[in-house]
C-alpha positions as CSV (number, residue, x, y, z in Angstrom):
1,M,0.0,0.0,0.0
2,S,1.3,3.4,-0.9
3,S,1.9,6.0,1.7
4,L,1.6,9.8,1.8
5,H,4.1,12.1,3.5
6,F,3.3,15.6,4.5
7,H,5.7,18.5,5.4
8,S,5.2,20.1,8.7
9,G,3.7,23.2,7.2
10,V,0.7,21.3,5.7
11,S,-2.4,21.9,7.7
12,L,-4.4,19.0,9.2
13,R,-7.4,19.9,7.0
14,S,-5.1,19.9,3.9
15,A,-3.6,16.5,4.9
16,S,-7.0,15.0,5.4
17,L,-8.2,16.3,2.0
18,A,-5.1,14.8,0.3
19,L,-5.8,11.5,1.9
20,L,-9.4,11.5,0.7
21,L,-8.4,12.3,-2.8
22,A,-5.8,9.5,-2.8
23,A,-8.5,7.1,-1.7
24,G,-10.8,8.1,-4.5
25,C,-13.1,10.1,-2.2
26,N,-13.8,13.8,-1.9
27,Y,-15.4,16.2,0.5
28,S,-16.4,19.9,0.2
29,D,-14.4,22.3,2.2
30,S,-16.8,25.1,1.3
31,I,-19.8,23.9,3.4
32,T,-18.3,22.6,6.6
33,D,-21.8,22.9,8.2
34,A,-22.9,20.1,6.0
35,G,-20.4,17.7,7.5
36,V,-16.7,17.3,7.5
37,A,-14.3,14.6,6.6
38,D,-12.0,12.9,9.1
39,A,-9.9,15.8,10.4
40,S,-11.6,15.7,13.7
41,A,-11.3,11.9,14.1
42,A,-9.1,10.2,16.7
43,D,-6.3,9.7,14.2
44,G,-6.4,13.2,12.8
45,G,-7.8,12.2,9.5
46,A,-5.6,9.3,8.5
47,A,-8.6,6.9,8.1
48,V,-10.7,7.4,5.0
49,P,-13.2,5.4,3.0
50,R,-11.7,3.0,0.5
51,V,-13.2,2.2,-2.9
52,L,-12.7,-1.4,-4.0
53,A,-13.4,-2.8,-7.4
54,V,-14.3,-6.4,-6.6
55,S,-15.2,-6.7,-10.3
56,A,-13.3,-4.5,-12.8
57,T,-16.2,-4.1,-15.1
58,G,-19.4,-5.0,-13.3
59,H,-21.4,-3.8,-10.2
60,D,-20.2,-4.7,-6.7
61,R,-21.7,-3.4,-3.5
62,F,-21.3,-4.2,0.2
63,Y,-24.5,-4.3,2.3
64,G,-23.5,-6.1,5.5
65,V,-20.6,-6.1,8.0
66,T,-19.5,-7.9,11.1
67,F,-16.4,-8.4,13.3
68,D,-14.8,-11.6,14.5
69,P,-13.3,-11.8,18.1
70,S,-9.8,-11.0,16.8
71,G,-10.9,-7.6,15.3
72,R,-10.9,-8.7,11.7
73,F,-14.1,-7.7,9.9
74,Y,-16.1,-9.2,7.1
75,A,-18.2,-7.4,4.4
76,A,-20.9,-9.1,2.4
77,G,-22.7,-8.1,-0.7
78,V,-23.0,-8.7,-4.4
79,V,-20.8,-8.7,-7.5
80,S,-21.4,-9.2,-11.2
81,E,-19.0,-9.3,-14.2
82,G,-21.5,-7.8,-16.6
83,N,-22.0,-4.0,-16.6
84,V,-25.3,-4.1,-18.6
85,A,-27.8,-3.4,-15.8
86,A,-30.6,-5.3,-17.5
87,T,-28.7,-8.6,-17.8
88,A,-26.2,-8.6,-15.0
89,D,-26.2,-11.9,-13.1
90,F,-25.4,-11.1,-9.5
91,E,-23.3,-13.3,-7.2
92,T,-22.8,-13.3,-3.4
93,V,-19.5,-12.1,-2.2
94,V,-17.9,-11.9,1.2
95,A,-14.5,-10.2,1.9
96,R,-12.3,-10.2,5.0
97,F,-10.3,-7.3,6.3
98,T,-7.6,-7.1,8.9
99,A,-8.1,-5.2,12.2
100,T,-6.4,-2.2,10.5
101,G,-8.7,-2.3,7.5
102,E,-6.5,-3.9,4.9
103,L,-8.0,-6.6,2.6
104,D,-6.9,-10.0,3.9
105,T,-5.6,-11.7,0.8
106,T,-5.3,-15.0,2.7
107,F,-9.1,-15.3,2.7
108,G,-10.8,-16.9,-0.3
109,Q,-9.2,-15.8,-3.6
110,G,-7.3,-12.6,-3.0
111,G,-9.5,-11.6,0.0
112,Y,-12.8,-12.4,-1.6
113,A,-15.1,-15.5,-1.6
114,R,-17.6,-15.4,-4.4
115,R,-20.5,-17.8,-5.3
116,N,-23.4,-17.6,-7.7
117,V,-26.0,-19.5,-5.7
118,A,-28.8,-19.2,-8.3
119,V,-28.0,-18.3,-11.9
120,G,-30.4,-15.5,-13.0
121,L,-30.3,-11.8,-13.2
122,G,-30.4,-9.3,-10.3
123,G,-32.3,-11.3,-7.8
124,E,-29.4,-12.5,-5.7
125,V,-28.7,-10.0,-3.0
126,A,-26.7,-10.7,0.2
127,R,-27.2,-8.4,3.1
128,G,-26.3,-10.3,6.3
129,V,-23.0,-11.8,7.5
130,A,-22.1,-13.5,10.8
131,V,-19.1,-15.3,12.3
132,Q,-19.8,-18.4,14.4
133,P,-17.7,-19.4,17.4
134,S,-16.0,-22.0,15.2
135,G,-14.6,-19.3,13.0
136,K,-16.9,-20.2,10.1
137,V,-18.5,-17.4,8.2
138,V,-22.1,-17.4,7.2
139,V,-23.8,-15.1,4.7
140,V,-27.6,-14.8,4.1
141,A,-29.0,-13.7,0.7
142,S,-32.2,-13.5,-1.2
143,V,-31.8,-15.7,-4.3
144,E,-33.8,-16.6,-7.4
145,H,-36.1,-19.6,-7.0
146,V,-34.7,-22.0,-9.6
147,A,-37.4,-24.6,-10.0
148,A,-38.5,-25.5,-13.5
149,G,-41.1,-23.1,-14.8
150,A,-40.7,-20.7,-11.8
151,D,-41.6,-17.0,-12.2
152,P,-38.2,-15.2,-12.5
153,R,-39.4,-12.9,-9.7
154,D,-39.8,-15.7,-7.2
155,R,-37.2,-15.8,-4.4
156,D,-35.8,-18.1,-1.7
157,I,-33.6,-17.5,1.2
158,A,-30.1,-18.9,1.1
159,L,-27.4,-19.3,3.8
160,L,-23.8,-19.8,2.6
161,R,-21.1,-21.0,4.9
162,Y,-17.4,-20.7,4.5
163,N,-14.5,-22.2,6.4
164,A,-12.2,-19.7,8.2
165,D,-9.9,-19.6,5.1
166,G,-12.8,-18.6,2.8
167,T,-13.3,-22.0,1.1
168,R,-16.8,-23.5,0.9
169,D,-17.9,-25.5,3.9
170,T,-19.3,-28.5,1.9
171,G,-20.7,-30.1,5.0
172,F,-23.2,-27.2,5.5
173,G,-26.5,-27.9,3.7
174,V,-25.9,-28.9,0.1
175,D,-22.3,-28.1,-1.0
176,G,-22.2,-25.2,1.5
177,V,-25.7,-23.8,1.0
178,V,-28.9,-24.1,3.0
179,T,-31.9,-23.0,1.0
180,L,-35.1,-21.9,2.7
181,D,-38.2,-22.0,0.4
182,L,-40.7,-20.7,3.0
183,S,-43.6,-19.8,0.7
184,D,-44.8,-19.9,-2.9
185,G,-44.4,-16.5,-4.6
186,Q,-47.4,-14.9,-6.1
187,V,-48.3,-12.1,-8.5
188,V,-50.2,-9.3,-6.8
189,G,-51.3,-6.6,-9.1
190,T,-48.2,-5.3,-10.9
191,G,-46.0,-6.6,-8.1
192,Y,-44.8,-9.9,-6.8
193,V,-44.8,-11.3,-3.2
194,A,-42.0,-13.8,-2.3
195,D,-39.6,-14.8,0.3
196,A,-36.9,-12.3,1.3
197,A,-33.9,-12.2,3.5
198,W,-32.4,-9.2,5.2
199,G,-30.5,-9.7,8.5
200,L,-28.4,-12.5,10.0
201,T,-27.2,-12.9,13.6
202,A,-25.2,-15.7,15.3
203,Y,-25.8,-16.8,18.9
204,S,-22.9,-17.4,21.2
205,D,-23.4,-21.1,20.7
206,G,-23.4,-20.8,16.9
207,R,-27.1,-21.0,16.2
208,L,-28.3,-18.7,13.4
209,L,-31.2,-16.2,13.3
210,V,-32.5,-14.8,10.0
211,S,-34.8,-11.9,9.6
212,G,-36.9,-11.5,6.5
213,A,-40.3,-12.0,5.0
214,Q,-42.5,-14.6,3.4
215,R,-45.9,-14.6,1.6
216,R,-48.7,-15.3,4.1
217,T,-50.3,-18.7,3.6
218,G,-53.4,-18.2,1.6
219,G,-52.8,-14.5,1.4
220,T,-51.4,-11.8,-0.9
221,V,-49.2,-9.9,1.5
222,A,-45.9,-10.6,3.1
223,D,-45.5,-11.3,6.8
224,F,-42.5,-10.4,8.9
225,T,-40.5,-13.6,9.4
226,V,-37.8,-14.7,11.8
227,V,-36.1,-18.1,11.3
228,R,-33.9,-19.9,13.8
229,L,-31.5,-22.6,12.8
230,S,-29.0,-24.8,14.5
231,A,-25.3,-24.0,14.0
232,D,-25.3,-26.4,11.1
233,G,-28.3,-24.8,9.4
234,V,-31.1,-27.1,10.5
235,R,-34.4,-25.5,11.5
236,D,-34.9,-25.3,15.2
237,A,-38.2,-27.0,16.0
238,S,-38.3,-25.4,19.4
239,F,-38.7,-21.9,17.8
240,G,-42.0,-20.7,16.4
241,T,-43.5,-23.3,14.0
242,N,-40.7,-25.6,12.7
243,G,-38.2,-22.9,13.3
244,V,-40.2,-20.1,11.7
245,A,-42.0,-17.2,13.5
246,T,-44.3,-15.1,11.4
247,V,-45.8,-11.7,12.4
248,N,-48.7,-10.0,10.7
249,V,-49.0,-6.2,11.3
250,N,-52.3,-4.6,10.5
251,E,-52.9,-7.0,7.5
252,R,-50.2,-5.0,5.6
253,T,-47.2,-6.2,3.6
254,A,-44.1,-6.4,5.7
255,N,-40.8,-4.6,4.8
256,P,-38.4,-6.5,7.1
257,R,-35.0,-5.2,8.2
258,T,-32.9,-6.4,11.2
259,A,-33.2,-8.6,14.3
260,T,-31.5,-8.0,17.6
261,L,-30.8,-10.7,20.2
262,L,-31.5,-9.6,23.8
263,P,-29.7,-10.7,27.0
264,D,-32.8,-12.6,28.1
265,G,-33.0,-14.6,24.9
266,G,-35.7,-12.5,23.4
267,I,-35.6,-10.9,19.9
268,V,-36.6,-7.5,18.7
269,A,-37.0,-7.1,14.9
270,S,-37.4,-3.9,12.9
271,G,-39.0,-2.8,9.7
272,Y,-42.0,-0.9,8.4
273,I,-45.4,-1.1,6.7
274,D,-47.5,1.1,4.4
275,D,-50.8,1.3,6.4
276,G,-53.3,2.9,4.1
277,G,-50.9,5.4,2.7
278,V,-49.1,6.2,6.0
279,V,-45.7,4.5,6.4
280,K,-45.3,3.3,10.0
281,P,-42.3,2.0,11.8
282,V,-42.5,-1.6,13.1
283,L,-40.7,-3.1,16.1
284,F,-41.9,-6.5,17.4
285,K,-40.6,-8.6,20.2
286,L,-40.4,-12.3,20.3
287,T,-39.7,-14.6,23.2
288,S,-36.8,-17.1,23.0
289,A,-39.4,-19.6,21.8
290,G,-40.5,-17.5,18.9
291,Q,-43.8,-16.2,20.2
292,L,-44.9,-12.5,20.4
293,D,-44.1,-11.1,23.8
294,P,-47.3,-9.5,25.2
295,T,-45.4,-7.3,27.6
296,F,-44.1,-5.2,24.6
297,G,-46.1,-2.6,22.8
298,V,-49.6,-3.8,21.8
299,A,-49.6,-7.6,21.9
300,G,-45.9,-7.7,21.2
301,I,-45.9,-5.0,18.4
302,F,-44.9,-1.3,18.2
303,A,-46.4,0.2,15.0
304,P,-47.8,3.7,15.7
305,T,-48.1,6.7,13.4
306,V,-45.1,8.9,14.3
307,L,-44.7,11.4,11.5
308,A,-47.9,11.9,9.5
309,A,-46.6,10.6,6.1
310,V,-43.5,8.4,6.5
311,T,-41.5,6.9,9.4
312,E,-39.3,3.9,8.6
313,A,-37.3,1.8,11.1
314,Y,-34.5,0.5,8.9
315,D,-32.5,-0.8,11.9
316,A,-32.7,-1.0,15.7
317,V,-30.2,-1.5,18.4
318,L,-30.3,-2.0,22.2
319,Q,-29.3,1.1,24.2
320,G,-29.5,0.2,27.9
321,S,-32.9,-1.3,28.2
322,S,-34.4,0.7,25.3
323,F,-34.3,0.4,21.5
324,V,-33.0,3.1,19.2
325,T,-33.9,3.0,15.5
326,A,-32.4,4.5,12.3
327,G,-34.5,5.3,9.3
328,Y,-36.0,8.2,7.5
329,G,-39.3,10.0,7.0
330,R,-41.4,13.1,6.7
331,N,-44.6,14.7,7.8
332,S,-46.0,15.4,4.3
333,T,-45.1,14.9,0.6
334,S,-44.2,18.6,0.4
335,E,-41.2,17.8,2.8
336,S,-38.0,16.1,1.9
337,L,-37.1,12.8,3.5
338,D,-34.9,13.3,6.6
339,W,-32.9,10.9,8.7
340,L,-35.0,9.8,11.7
341,S,-34.2,8.0,14.9
342,L,-36.7,6.9,17.5
343,R,-36.2,5.5,21.0
344,V,-38.6,2.9,22.1
345,S,-38.8,1.8,25.8
346,A,-38.4,-1.8,27.0
347,A,-42.2,-1.8,27.3
348,G,-42.6,-0.9,23.6
349,T,-43.7,2.7,23.8
350,L,-42.2,5.8,22.2
351,D,-39.8,7.6,24.6
352,P,-40.6,11.4,24.5
353,T,-37.3,12.3,26.1
354,W,-35.4,11.2,22.9
355,G,-34.6,14.0,20.4
356,T,-37.6,16.2,20.2
357,A,-40.8,14.6,21.5
358,G,-39.4,11.2,20.8
359,V,-37.9,11.8,17.3
360,A,-34.4,12.8,16.4
361,R,-34.5,14.3,12.9
362,L,-31.4,15.2,10.7
363,D,-31.5,17.0,7.4
364,L,-28.3,17.6,5.4
365,A,-29.4,20.2,2.8
366,R,-33.2,20.0,2.4
367,F,-33.1,17.2,-0.1
368,N,-34.0,13.5,0.4
369,D,-31.7,11.7,2.9
370,N,-31.8,8.1,4.0
371,A,-30.3,6.5,7.1
372,R,-29.7,2.7,6.8
373,A,-28.0,1.4,9.9
374,L,-26.7,2.3,13.4
375,V,-24.7,1.2,16.3
376,A,-24.8,2.1,20.0
377,L,-21.4,3.1,21.4
378,P,-20.1,2.3,24.9
379,D,-21.0,5.8,26.2
380,N,-24.6,5.3,24.8
381,R,-24.0,7.7,21.9
382,I,-25.5,6.5,18.6
383,L,-23.6,6.4,15.4
384,M,-25.8,6.3,12.2
385,V,-24.8,5.7,8.6
386,G,-26.5,6.1,5.2
387,G,-26.7,8.6,2.4
388,G,-27.3,12.4,2.3
389,R,-28.0,14.7,-0.6
390,P,-25.9,17.9,-0.9
391,S,-27.9,18.5,-4.0
392,E,-31.0,17.0,-5.6
393,A,-29.0,15.0,-8.2
394,N,-26.2,13.7,-5.9
395,V,-26.0,11.4,-2.9
396,D,-22.9,11.2,-0.6
397,G,-22.2,8.7,2.1
398,M,-23.1,10.2,5.5
399,V,-22.3,9.5,9.1
400,A,-24.1,11.1,12.1
401,M,-23.5,11.0,15.8
402,L,-26.3,11.5,18.3
403,S,-25.8,12.1,22.0
404,S,-27.2,9.6,24.5
405,A,-30.4,11.7,24.5
406,G,-30.8,11.9,20.7
407,Q,-29.3,15.3,20.1
408,P,-26.7,16.0,17.3
409,D,-23.2,15.6,18.8
410,T,-21.4,18.6,17.6
411,T,-18.1,17.3,19.1
412,F,-18.2,14.8,16.3
413,A,-18.8,17.3,13.5
414,P,-20.7,20.5,12.9
415,R,-24.4,19.6,13.2
416,G,-23.3,16.1,14.1
417,L,-22.9,15.1,10.4
418,R,-20.0,14.1,8.2
419,T,-20.4,13.6,4.5
420,Y,-18.2,11.6,2.1
421,D,-18.2,11.8,-1.7
422,F,-16.8,8.5,-3.1
423,G,-16.9,9.8,-6.7
424,G,-20.4,8.5,-7.7
425,A,-23.7,10.1,-8.2
426,S,-25.4,7.8,-5.6
427,D,-22.9,7.0,-2.9
428,F,-24.2,5.2,0.2
429,F,-23.1,3.6,3.5
430,W,-25.3,0.6,4.1
431,A,-24.1,-1.1,7.3
432,V,-21.9,-0.5,10.4
433,A,-20.4,-2.7,13.2
434,L,-18.4,-1.9,16.3
435,N,-15.1,-3.8,16.8
436,P,-14.6,-6.0,19.9
437,A,-12.1,-3.4,21.4
438,R,-14.8,-0.7,21.0
439,T,-12.2,1.6,19.4
440,H,-13.4,1.6,15.8
441,V,-16.5,1.0,13.7
442,A,-16.4,-0.7,10.3
443,I,-18.7,0.9,7.7
444,V,-19.5,-0.5,4.3
445,G,-21.4,0.6,1.3
446,A,-21.0,1.4,-2.4
447,R,-19.9,4.1,-4.8
448,G,-23.0,4.3,-7.1
449,V,-22.1,5.7,-10.5
450,G,-25.7,5.9,-11.5
451,V,-27.0,5.5,-15.1
452,S,-27.4,8.6,-17.2
453,A,-30.3,9.1,-19.5
454,G,-30.0,6.8,-22.5
455,A,-27.1,4.8,-21.0
456,T,-27.3,1.0,-20.5
457,T,-24.1,0.3,-18.6
458,A,-22.8,1.2,-15.1
459,N,-20.1,0.0,-12.7
460,D,-20.7,0.5,-9.0
461,D,-17.9,-0.3,-6.6
462,S,-17.7,-1.4,-3.0
463,V,-16.7,0.9,-0.1
464,V,-15.1,0.1,3.3
465,Y,-14.3,2.6,6.0
466,L,-12.7,1.8,9.4
467,L,-13.6,4.9,11.5
468,P,-11.8,5.5,14.8
469,L,-13.9,6.6,17.7
């Protein structure tokens, strides 16, 4: 890896800018109020987002991240070799990085393990990754349903397991893949309802927990779904019904996101629904046996109207005994979408002491912004990641810090926000994880080049960022 040297007369801000440019990223020095780069970080700006071309010609994006006990981290997502958006066949990819953020080329092939679980088009999307106590690495993805005559929009859930060196664990499922076909897909109007995977968590004993959705039996909407499996990928019959817990919220289609394991063995999952034109956040709590916990919210579910038009819960984490969310929303269609964070009590009620009347709302520049994930820090501050628009036509990666009470932390950056331009028109951070030493967070995402009018090709690249706290 090349290094940069600075003379003593170069300012910290100039040094940070030079590092960002060298990494293929930029930030604006003219609007410091919209967020700064890393000059205020613990290392004085030496850490910057890195753009990686997993495929030289096709799309690749990272959507999930986790650490192992030694401080190495793993990023999971998708890759394709074709750059024609309409015909690209996506594969699942997982990469390993050292504790200092370098690609670990001893893993897989040059640092990457790739697999095309189901040959198709763009239906294969990996979003969750977990490391089991054995050191084996598991990735969860939505994949095309490959049965003869299947609708190309139908999906299954696939779990892929790799040995610690990135080779396939052929003893897991069938040649390293466990496939969950939870429901038959169905055309509904102009859309299609099918199985979907989003989050993956490993228990301390290696059991696996998947958050996603499936079509309701006999229905035309998707239910929130949580699946528990043994460490070797066998459904846990002691959980829900044959290892599957489904939750229906207001007879609406589920948009599932993450699931969090609680110290008492319970589970809190996040997402949202469109309830008659109002998008509502959803948190629901399951017991360790996969049943709704009646002590939380209304019969186990928190799904109120918060903002009048849109409130999404894209992720949720435990802060003390409460749950803090990351997402986005607005009060009316005349407003732009802003980053939103809620705090929900252990009893499943909105905490009015969080932010302003229970809602922390962050706006970069009065254009649509979207928060995707968050992590609670040891001092109970909340670090959120996603994308922010400095202009209507451009999205930059964005990181925000909230105080333990949901206020912007201006010691992190002006207005509590930092923005990062990776060089694309649609740059995003998608996931974040805290390292075991609690000194850094790993953030992953993508440089989105976008497709201009009339163009048919594009080449998104993956992004990783090891941010010191």
